[in-house]
C-alpha positions as CSV (number, residue, x, y, z in Angstrom):
1,M,-37.6,-10.7,-64.6
2,I,-35.4,-7.9,-66.0
3,F,-33.6,-8.0,-69.3
4,G,-30.1,-6.7,-69.2
5,K,-29.2,-7.7,-65.6
6,K,-28.0,-10.8,-63.7
7,Q,-30.6,-12.3,-61.4
8,T,-31.4,-15.4,-59.5
9,L,-34.1,-17.7,-61.0
10,V,-35.3,-21.2,-60.1
11,M,-35.6,-24.2,-62.4
12,I,-39.3,-25.1,-62.9
13,K,-39.0,-27.7,-65.7
14,R,-36.6,-29.7,-67.8
15,V,-37.0,-30.2,-71.5
16,E,-35.0,-31.8,-74.3
17,F,-33.3,-28.6,-75.3
18,G,-32.6,-27.1,-71.8
19,I,-34.4,-26.0,-68.7
20,Y,-37.1,-23.4,-68.0
21,L,-36.5,-20.9,-65.3
22,A,-38.8,-18.5,-63.5
23,E,-38.8,-16.1,-60.5
24,T,-40.7,-18.7,-58.4
25,M,-42.0,-22.2,-58.9
26,K,-45.6,-20.7,-59.2
27,D,-44.6,-18.3,-62.0
28,A,-44.7,-20.7,-64.9
29,E,-46.3,-18.2,-67.2
30,N,-43.2,-16.0,-67.2
31,K,-40.6,-18.7,-67.8
32,V,-37.4,-18.3,-69.8
33,L,-35.2,-20.9,-71.4
34,L,-31.6,-21.7,-70.4
35,P,-30.1,-23.7,-73.3
36,K,-29.1,-27.3,-72.6
37,K,-25.4,-26.7,-73.2
38,Q,-25.3,-24.2,-70.3
39,V,-27.3,-26.2,-67.8
40,P,-25.2,-27.5,-64.9
41,A,-25.2,-31.3,-64.7
42,D,-26.6,-31.4,-61.2
43,M,-29.5,-29.0,-61.7
44,E,-32.8,-30.2,-60.2
45,V,-36.3,-28.7,-60.3
46,G,-36.5,-26.0,-57.6
47,D,-32.7,-25.2,-57.7
48,P,-31.7,-21.6,-58.0
49,I,-29.2,-20.3,-60.6
50,D,-27.7,-16.9,-61.5
51,V,-28.4,-16.0,-65.1
52,F,-28.4,-13.0,-67.4
53,L,-31.5,-12.3,-69.5
54,Y,-31.6,-11.0,-73.1
55,K,-33.3,-11.8,-76.4
56,D,-31.9,-14.2,-79.0
57,S,-31.7,-13.7,-82.8
58,N,-35.4,-14.5,-83.1
59,D,-36.4,-12.0,-80.4
60,R,-37.2,-14.7,-77.9
61,P,-36.3,-14.3,-74.2
62,I,-33.2,-16.3,-73.4
63,A,-31.1,-16.9,-70.3
64,T,-27.4,-17.4,-70.1
65,V,-24.8,-18.2,-67.4
66,K,-22.2,-16.4,-69.4
67,E,-20.9,-13.0,-68.0
68,P,-21.6,-10.2,-70.5
69,K,-19.1,-7.3,-70.7
70,L,-21.9,-4.8,-70.1
71,T,-25.2,-4.7,-68.1
72,L,-27.9,-2.1,-67.7
73,G,-26.6,1.1,-66.0
74,Q,-22.9,0.4,-66.8
75,T,-20.4,1.5,-69.4
76,A,-17.7,-0.6,-71.0
77,R,-15.3,-0.5,-73.9
78,L,-16.5,-2.9,-76.6
79,R,-15.1,-3.8,-80.0
80,V,-17.1,-3.3,-83.2
81,V,-17.5,-6.7,-84.9
82,S,-19.4,-5.6,-88.1
83,V,-21.4,-2.7,-89.6
84,G,-24.7,-3.2,-91.4
85,K,-27.4,-1.2,-93.1
86,V,-29.1,-0.1,-89.8
87,G,-26.1,0.1,-87.5
88,A,-23.1,-1.7,-86.0
89,F,-22.7,-4.8,-83.9
90,L,-20.5,-5.1,-80.8
91,D,-18.8,-8.0,-79.1
92,W,-20.1,-8.0,-75.6
93,G,-19.2,-11.6,-74.6
94,L,-22.5,-13.3,-75.6
95,E,-23.4,-15.4,-78.6
96,K,-25.6,-12.7,-80.1
97,D,-23.7,-9.5,-80.8
98,L,-25.0,-6.3,-79.3
99,F,-26.8,-3.9,-81.7
100,L,-25.6,-0.3,-81.9
101,P,-28.1,1.7,-84.0
102,Y,-26.8,4.5,-86.2
103,R,-28.8,7.1,-84.3
104,E,-26.9,6.1,-81.1
105,Q,-23.5,6.6,-82.6
106,T,-21.6,9.8,-81.9
107,T,-19.3,9.2,-84.9
108,Q,-19.3,6.7,-87.7
109,V,-17.6,3.4,-86.7
110,K,-16.1,0.6,-88.6
111,A,-15.2,-3.1,-87.8
112,G,-12.3,-3.3,-85.4
113,D,-13.0,0.1,-83.6
114,E,-13.3,0.2,-79.9
115,V,-16.1,2.3,-78.5
116,I,-17.4,3.3,-75.0
117,A,-20.9,2.0,-74.8
118,A,-23.9,1.8,-72.4
119,L,-26.7,-0.6,-72.5
120,Y,-30.4,0.4,-72.8
121,L,-33.8,-1.2,-73.6
122,D,-35.6,0.0,-76.7
123,K,-39.4,0.2,-77.0
124,S,-39.6,-3.5,-77.9
125,E,-37.5,-4.4,-74.7
126,R,-34.6,-5.4,-76.9
127,L,-31.1,-4.6,-75.5
128,C,-29.2,-2.1,-77.6
129,A,-26.0,-0.1,-77.2
130,T,-25.5,3.6,-77.2
131,M,-22.4,5.7,-77.6
132,K,-24.2,8.7,-76.0
133,V,-23.0,7.6,-72.6
134,Y,-23.1,11.0,-70.7
135,P,-26.1,10.0,-68.5
136,Y,-24.5,6.6,-67.6
137,L,-21.0,7.7,-66.5
138,Q,-20.1,7.8,-62.8
139,K,-19.5,11.1,-61.1
140,E,-17.6,10.0,-58.0
141,S,-14.1,9.3,-59.3
142,P,-11.0,8.9,-57.1
143,Y,-9.1,11.7,-58.9
144,Q,-8.2,15.1,-57.6
145,K,-6.8,18.3,-59.2
146,D,-3.5,17.8,-61.0
147,D,-3.8,14.1,-61.2
148,V,-3.0,12.6,-64.7
149,V,-5.7,10.4,-66.1
150,T,-6.4,8.5,-69.3
151,G,-9.7,8.1,-71.1
152,M,-11.5,8.0,-74.4
153,V,-13.2,10.9,-76.2
154,Y,-16.8,9.7,-76.8
155,E,-18.4,12.9,-78.1
156,I,-17.4,16.4,-79.2
157,S,-19.6,19.4,-78.8
158,H,-18.9,22.7,-80.6
159,N,-20.5,24.5,-77.6
160,F,-19.0,22.7,-74.7
161,G,-15.8,20.9,-75.7
162,A,-14.7,17.2,-75.8
163,F,-16.5,14.7,-73.5
164,V,-14.2,12.0,-72.1
165,A,-14.9,8.7,-70.3
166,V,-12.0,8.5,-67.9
167,D,-11.1,4.9,-67.1
168,D,-14.1,4.1,-69.4
169,K,-16.5,5.0,-66.6
170,Y,-16.0,8.5,-65.1
171,S,-17.5,11.6,-66.5
172,A,-15.1,14.3,-67.7
173,L,-15.0,17.3,-70.0
174,I,-12.2,19.1,-71.8
175,P,-13.7,22.6,-72.0
176,K,-13.9,24.2,-75.4
177,K,-11.3,26.9,-74.3
178,E,-8.8,24.1,-73.5
179,L,-9.0,22.4,-76.9
180,Y,-5.9,22.8,-79.0
181,G,-5.2,21.0,-82.2
182,E,-7.3,18.1,-83.4
183,L,-9.2,15.7,-81.1
184,H,-11.6,13.1,-82.5
185,V,-14.2,10.7,-81.1
186,L,-12.7,7.3,-80.1
187,Q,-9.3,9.0,-79.5
188,Q,-7.5,7.7,-76.4
189,I,-5.9,10.6,-74.5
190,S,-3.9,11.4,-71.4
191,A,-4.9,14.5,-69.6
192,R,-4.5,16.5,-66.4
193,V,-7.4,17.1,-64.0
194,T,-7.8,20.9,-63.9
195,G,-10.8,20.8,-61.5
196,V,-13.4,18.6,-59.8
197,K,-16.9,20.0,-59.9
198,E,-19.4,19.9,-57.0
199,D,-21.2,17.0,-58.6
200,G,-17.9,15.1,-59.0
201,K,-17.5,15.5,-62.7
202,L,-13.9,16.2,-63.9
203,D,-12.6,19.1,-65.9
204,L,-9.5,18.1,-67.9
205,G,-6.7,19.9,-69.7
206,I,-4.5,18.3,-72.3
207,R,-1.7,20.8,-71.8
208,Q,0.8,20.8,-69.0
209,K,1.2,23.5,-66.3
210,A,2.5,26.7,-67.7
211,H,6.2,26.4,-66.7
212,L,6.3,22.9,-68.2
213,Q,4.2,23.7,-71.2
214,M,6.4,26.7,-72.1
215,S,9.4,24.5,-72.9
216,E,7.2,22.2,-75.0
217,D,5.7,25.2,-76.8
218,A,9.1,26.7,-77.5
219,D,10.2,23.5,-79.0
220,K,7.1,23.5,-81.2
221,V,7.8,27.0,-82.4
222,L,11.4,26.2,-83.1
223,S,10.5,23.1,-85.1
224,L,8.0,25.1,-87.2
225,L,10.5,27.9,-87.8
226,R,13.0,25.3,-89.2
227,E,10.2,23.8,-91.3
228,K,9.3,27.3,-92.7
229,K,12.9,28.2,-93.6
230,G,13.4,30.3,-90.5
231,F,10.5,32.7,-90.6
232,L,7.0,32.8,-89.2
233,P,4.7,35.8,-89.9
234,L,3.4,35.8,-86.3
235,H,4.0,38.5,-83.7
236,D,2.5,40.2,-80.7
237,K,-0.1,42.0,-82.9
238,S,-1.3,38.8,-84.5
239,S,-4.8,37.8,-83.7
240,P,-5.5,34.9,-81.3
241,E,-7.3,33.1,-84.1
242,Q,-4.4,33.4,-86.5
243,I,-2.0,32.1,-83.9
244,R,-4.2,29.2,-83.0
245,E,-4.8,28.3,-86.6
246,T,-1.1,28.4,-87.4
247,I,0.5,26.7,-84.4
248,G,-2.3,25.4,-82.2
249,M,-1.7,27.4,-79.0
250,S,-3.2,30.5,-77.3
251,K,-1.8,33.9,-77.8
252,N,-0.4,34.0,-74.3
253,E,1.2,30.6,-74.7
254,F,2.8,31.8,-78.0
255,K,4.1,35.0,-76.4
256,R,5.7,33.0,-73.5
257,A,7.3,30.6,-76.0
258,I,8.8,33.3,-78.2
259,G,9.9,35.1,-75.1
260,H,11.8,32.0,-74.0
261,L,13.4,31.6,-77.4
262,Y,14.4,35.3,-77.5
263,K,16.1,35.0,-74.1
264,E,17.9,31.9,-75.3
265,H,19.2,34.0,-78.3
266,L,17.6,31.6,-80.8
267,I,15.3,34.1,-82.6
268,T,15.1,37.8,-83.5
269,L,11.8,39.7,-83.3
270,E,10.8,41.6,-86.4
271,S,7.9,43.9,-87.1
272,D,6.1,41.3,-89.3
273,G,7.1,38.1,-87.5
274,I,9.9,36.1,-85.8
275,R,13.1,34.9,-87.5
276,L,15.3,32.0,-86.5
277,K,19.0,33.1,-86.2
278,K,21.0,31.7,-89.1
279,D,23.4,29.7,-86.9
280,K,20.5,28.0,-85.2
281,F,19.1,26.0,-88.1
């Protein structure tokens, strides 16, 4: 018998509080209880039944005919029910909530949050959840370059970028060089597939193609100019770091945006920055 997966067992004995199940009629030593309220009315000794195995609140093996939202080897989006001293507890469709230890969290969670989680067995063969889902996500997605996808950020690495679970199950990454502005773990995003790696993992970009992004960036610069009373101390000699910190875009994107605004006669270029024309406020 395997904890964390659905399997077919047979009824070997009926008791007052339910029935005992085992892999075969001769395997009475490794029996598990299916509580009385879940036993079909017509069950007889020797009959097979599909059940899911886990451990109850007292750490005893228990069977259920209910469908959990998550089984071993899968990922799913689950809601945080409560947070305690040693971790959080998730609603996974069974009577006993699923334990998410603090060490398995990629960010601090609170009741009501939704997380992408995978199921694993700890050293005591208890089923627990982890938010470190990278090894569990699928690599063969149906998506191709330039497709628009949605997903949840489940982990952020200062070295690699933002890891995303597309459709809650496919492995994807927004590379560090593609990150602009603030992204946080548990954030739901829409992104464009910028590439599909040989192993099937997706690379994502949260910005549009250059000709579409230019118009959006120009609007962003224009809005900030109006907010800053018509002047920004940014120009073609400004450092990429200063531009990114000030307006959240790369230097090339900034230069394209102000070039667009200049051609539209909305700004003037000065030695120490850009200025919005007075009649364009």
